[in-house]
N, C-alpha and C positions, 0 to 999 in steps of 0.2 A: 578625524578618522585616520588610523594608521594606513600607510601606503601598501597596497596589495597589487603587485604587478601581475598582469594577465598576458600570457604569451599565446598568440594564435598559431595555427599550423603553418602559416607562411612566415613565421618567426618575427612578426611584428609584435611589439610590446606596448601595452597600454596600462595605465594605472586604473584600478577599479574605481568607478564613480561612487558605487554603493554596493552593499551586499546584504542579504537577508538570510537567516538560517532558521530551520525548525529542527532542533536536536532530537526531539521525540520521534519524529518521522524520518530523520536522517536525509533531509532535503535542504539544499541551499541554492540561492540565486545570486549571481554576480552580474553587475551592470557595468558596461564600458561605453564611452562616447567614441563612436567610430562610424565612418561612412562606408557604404558599399557592401555591407554584410547582408547575406541572404538568410532570412529566418527559416528554420526548419518547421515542418508541419507535423501535427500530431496524428497518429493513426487511431482507428476506432478499436478500443480494447474488446468490444463485444464480438468483433469478428475474429479474434485470435483463438487458435485451436492448437491442441497438442499435435506435434508433428510439423507445424508451420516452420518454414525456414526463417532464421533471424541472423542479424549481423551485429556484433558488439564492437564499438570503437572506443579507444582510450589510449592512455600512456602507462603501460604496466611498469611496475617498479618505480613509478613517479619520474620516469625519464622525461625531462623537459623537451619541448619541441626544438629548443636551441641545440640539443644534443642528439636528436634523432627524430624520425618521423612518427606519426600516429600508427598504432598497431590495429589491424582489423582482423577479427576472428569470426568464423561462421559456424553455425550449428542449427539446431532445431529447438522448438519449445518442447521441453521434456515433461513439464508438469505445471499445472496452474492452481494447485490446491495445497502445496506445502506451506508450512509456517515454522518460524523458529525465533529465538532470541539471540542476539549478540550483546554480551554484557547486559544492560538493561533496556536496549533498544529492541522493540518488537517488529517483526517482519511478517505480516499476514497477507498482504496483497502483493504477491511477488510472482515473477515469471522465472521458472527454473529452466536452464538451458545447458546443453553440453558444449556450447561455445566457450572458449577459454576466457575466464575473467580473473585476472591476477591482481595482487595488491598494486594500487595506483590507478586501476581502471575505474574506480568509483567516481561517479559523476558523469561519466561518458554516456552517450546515448546507445540504447539498443534499438535497432531499426528493423522494419520489415523490408521485403524486396521492392517495395515502392518508394523506399527512402524515407518513410514516415517514422517518427519516434513512437515506440510502443512501450518503452521502459527506460529507467535510469539505472545503469550498472551499479551494483551495490556491494556484492559480497561473493566470495568463492570459498568453497570448503577445501582447505589445504590438505586434509587427511583423506580426501576422496578424489577420484578421477572424474573429470567432466561434470562437475556440479557447480554451476554458477547461478547467481540470482540477480534479477533486476527488479526494482520497485515498479509495479505496473503504472502505466500512464493514467489509468483510471483514478488512482490515488494521487500520483505526483502532479498531474496537470492542475487540479483545482488548488493544491497547496501552492504551486508556483504562481497561479493567478492571484491568490490571496496575498502572498508575500509581496508581489509587485504592486498590487493595488493599495494594500494597507500596511505593509512592512511587517506583518505578523500573520500567523495562522492559528486559529482557535480550534483545537481538536473537538469533535462532537462527542457528547457524553450522555449516557442514559442513567448511569448510577446503579448498575446491577453486576452481580457476579454470576457467571454461567458455566455450564459444562455440557458436553454432548448428552443427548437423551436417546436411550435405546429402547426399542419396542420389539415385541415378538414378531417373527415372520410367520404369517398364517400358513398352516400346513406343514411346517418344519419345526417339530418340537425341539426346544433348546437353542434354536437359531434366533439371532437378534440383528437388527439394523438400526443405525443412527437415523432418526427421523425428525430431529429438531434439536433445540437447545433448552435445557432446564434451567430455570432461574433458581440459583442456590441461595442468593441473598439480595436484598434490595436496600440500598442506602437510605436511611431515614432522611426525609425532606428532599430527596432527589426528584427530578422530573418523572422518573419511572414510578416512584412511590406515589407522587401526586396524581399520576394518570391511572393508578389502580393496579399496577403489576404487583404480584405477591410471590413469596417463596413457593416453589413447587409448580408455578406456571410453566408451560411448555410453549416456546415460540417456534412456529413452523413457517411463517411467511414474514418478509420484511418488504414493505412497499410492493407487494404482489410477487416478489421473488422467493422461490422456495429456499428455506433454511434447513439444512440437514446436519449442520455441524457448527461448532464453536467458530471455526475459521470462516465459514460462510458469513455469519453475522458480522464478524469483524471487518471483512472485506466490504460488505455493503455499507456498514456504518462509516468507515473511513473515507468513503466516496461522497459523504455528505458534509455539511458545514454546521457549526453551531448556529442555532436559530431556524434551521430547516425543520419541517414537520414530517414525521414518518408515521406509517400505519402498520401496526403489528397484528398479525393473526395469531391467536394464542388458544391454548386449551387449559382448563382448570377442572380437575376431576371429571374429565371427559366432555365438559361443556365448552363449546367454542365461543370465544370472545374476541371482539375487535377493539384494539386500544390505540388511540392516537396520541402521539407524544411530540412536543416541540423540544428539539435537542438543546441541551445546555452546553456550556463550555467546560471542558475537562479540567478539574483542579490538578495542580502539578503533583501533589503528593498522593493522589488517590490510586488504589489498586483496582477499583471498579472500572467498568467500561461504560 
């Protein structure tokens, strides 16, 4: 393995013993052999709310600890529902914040006021003010645990193409609201097809959690692992159906989820 130096905030330098990456989810883990390091704890993402105070730590502009100290910026949680793509990397389970996140901050922790990690700093919007994003620990933690345990992470996979489903709002002619996700296409031979999902089905619950948008379903899915079993509540032509699916491993070249 090539030598990868790791510089700690106290300017001590170690060679990485090992490292693992998941390019699709933009998460990496680096291991060093050192004594006296205190492990950070993870916060509970279920307790995170818009308006909560957060702190982002990192090294903007990739300034090494040898050349300057860590930068700490503070802000609030601005949004928990945004999603976007950078190049071909999807970001659906993210925390938006107004804390400054600059190039080079990626990989640093976003913490709550109890010092617990709630996200991994990932991206900032250079053409906007005060728009930074961190991958939620709800997704990042189980990817981290899988990378450490197995050296790899298998993205969970249903084998469907979906979009938001809009329904009329009763009493307000012409008004609509997103109330689920519609299955646009089902990959032949996928676990979704074998479980009985069909084009036109509407998914409105995932393991008991309400699904009202495409991004909802992606967030819930990415917090699972290949091999996990999920229960979907669906409607087909107005008839409710419960479908149980054991998640598959996502093929590298598939555009289905």
